[in-house]
N, C-alpha and C positions, 0 to 999 in steps of 0.2 A: 504494500500500500504506500502510495506517495504521501509525504508529510503534508500537513495542513497548518497554516498559520491563522490564528484567530486574531482579528482586529476589533478592538472595542473603543469607539469614540465615547468620551465621557466628559461631562461637565457637572461639577458639584454633586457627585454620586458617592461621596465618602461613606455613606451608610450601607450601600449595597455592593460596591465594586469588589470588595474582597471575596464575597460569596460568589459573585459572577466569575471572577478570575479563577478561583479554585475549582469551580464546576467545569469551566472551559478546559482546564488542564486535564480533566478526566476523560475528555473526548478521545476516541480512538484516532491515532495518527496526529493529534494536535500537540506537536512538540514545541510550539512557540505561541505565546500570547502577548500581543502588543496592545497596550492601552495608550490612547492618545488623549492626554489631559488637555482639553480645549479651553484653557483659560479659567480653570476652576479657582474658586476663592476659598475652598475648604481643603481638606487633606487628601483629595482623591488620588493624586499621583503617588504620594507617599504610601498610602494604604495599598494601592494596586501593586507597587513594587514589593512591599512586604509580603503580599500574597503570592508572588512568583512571576509577575508580569514584567516584560520590558516596557519601560515608560518613556514616551516622547511628549514633550510639553510645548504647547503654544503659549506665548507670553500673554496673549489676549485671545478672547473668544473669536474664532474665525468661521464657525459654522460646521455643520455635519459633513458637507461635501469635502471641505478642506481637510477636516480631520481624517476622513477616509483616505484621501490622497496621501496625507502624511504617513498614516499607518502602512499603506501599501508600499510607499517608497522605503520605509524602514525595513520592511520584509525583503524588498528587492536587494537592498544593500547587504543584508544578512545572508541572502541566498547566493551571493557571488561565490563562484567556485563549485556550486552544486550542479549536478548533472541535469536535474529537473527542478524548475521553480516550484515552490509550494503553491497549492491552491489557497484561495483567500476566503475565509469564513468571517463575515461581519456579524457581530452581535451587539445588541444594546446593553448598556452598562447596568440597567436596572433589572435584568433577568434573574439575578441572584442564583439560588440553587437550581432553578429550572434550566439553566444554561447547559447542564449535562445532558439534556434531552435533545440537543441539536444535531446529533449524529446523522439522522435521516436526511438532513439537508446536504450532507457531504457525499452520501453514497451515489446518487446519480452522476455527480461530477467526476468522482473517482472511477466510475464504471464507463465513462465516456458517453453517457446518455444525455447529458445536458451541459450547456455552457454556463448557465446560471440557474440556480434554484431559488425560489422565494417561499418563505414560510407562510403557512396558513395555520393560525393558532386553533387547536382543537379545544382549548380551555379559554372561554371568553371572560372578560372582566367588564364590569359595568362602567361605561364611559360617560363622561359628563357632557360631551358634545352631541351634536345632532347629525353627524356624518356628512356634513356638507363638503369638507375637504376630501374625504374618501370618494364621494360622488364626483367631485371635480376631477380627481386623478383618474378614477376608473373610466369615466366618460371620455376623457381626453385620450387615454391609452387605446380605448376601443375605436374612437373616431380616427385616430392616426394609423393604427396598426391592424385593427380588426380583431384584436385579442382581448378577451374578457378576463380581467384580473379579479381575484376574490378579495385579496387584501393588498391593494396596490401600494399602500404606504408602509408595508411591513419592512423593517430594516434588517431582518434576519435573512441573510443571503449568502450563498456560496458561489464563487466564480472561479473559473480558470484564470490564470494570469493573463492569457491571451485575450479573454473576454474583457477583463478589467482594462487592459491597455487599449482595447478597441473603443471603450466608452470615454476615454479621456479627451478633453478635460471634463471632469464631473460638473454637474449643475450645482449651483450655489445652494447652501443651506438645506432646507427641508424639501427642496425640489429634486434632490438627488435620486431618490428611489423611483419616482415617476420617470425621470429622464433616463435612468439606467435601463429600465424596462423598454422604453420606446427605442432608444438608440441601438440596443442589442437586437431587438426584433427586426428593425429596419436593415440591419447588417446581415440578416439571415441566420442569426445565432439561435440556439435552442434554449428556450426559457420554460422551466417546469415549476409548478407549485407543489409543495410537499407539506402534508399535514404533520404538525409536531405539537407535543404537549408543553409548549413554552408559555410563559405568562410574565408580563411586566406590570409595573405600577399603573393603576388606573389614573386617567386624567381627571382632574377635579373640575369644579365649576366656579372657582373664585376668579378674581380679575387677572391673576397671573396665568391661569389656565386659558382664559379667554384670549389674552394677549398672545399666548403660545399658538393657539389655533389661528389667530389672525396672521401671524408670521408664516405658519404652514401654508395657509391659503395663498398668501402673497408669493411665496417661493414656488409652489406648485403651478400657480397661474403663469409666472414668469417662464418656468421651464416649458410649459405647453406653448406659450406664445412664440418662443424662439423656434420651436420644432414644427409647428403647423405650417408656416409659410414655406419651409424647406420641403415638406411633403407635397404641397401644392405645386411647387416648381418641378419637383421630381416627376409627378404625374403628368405635368404639362410636357416635359421632355419626352416621356414615354409615349404619350399620345402623338407627339410630333414625329416619332419614328415609325408609327404605324402606317402601313401602305394605304 
């Protein structure tokens, strides 16, 4: 089995990151866990390092897409001299002990059956929102690619190194998952959803949670706006070649 690197973007997750790291280290073939401390103001980086992770720090918060790129670059540097690069498994920092259940995400990639897998949580948590960001992302992915995503914003994903490189540069912030799915599908890569018993912290209903959803909506909308004109131009070129 090829080795797998787990990359965990994290901001102010000092209360859960240790459990997440320790659980990730239990995954078969996961010989490396990289935590990207994205400008945390608590002890996230220190706690992650004590739990066994390699830690890379951003001096300021740069957003999820940038944290994923930083983590992947750290793995690339550590992979120098290896015959085969590690596959990349991205996990959220607040999964805690459930992170050990992520193995099914890796299996189709290791078997050469998928270029990217996306988690579908079999355990649901009560969310404080109304699903408008999920609908925005799902509808956009379907409109652009024809593919119906069950949980389009799910950040638990396993990619081959080649698939990750094909998606660069990643979309900013919380638009990264939507853009990853669209960009890889348009490049003809195989994307598969996998049900897993993972669970993360439920989103609340206070003003901070509402502000978080507003940022999500903004980032997803931006990612879609960038990609839809490109699709229209691509279709126009295709139609122009038709006899």
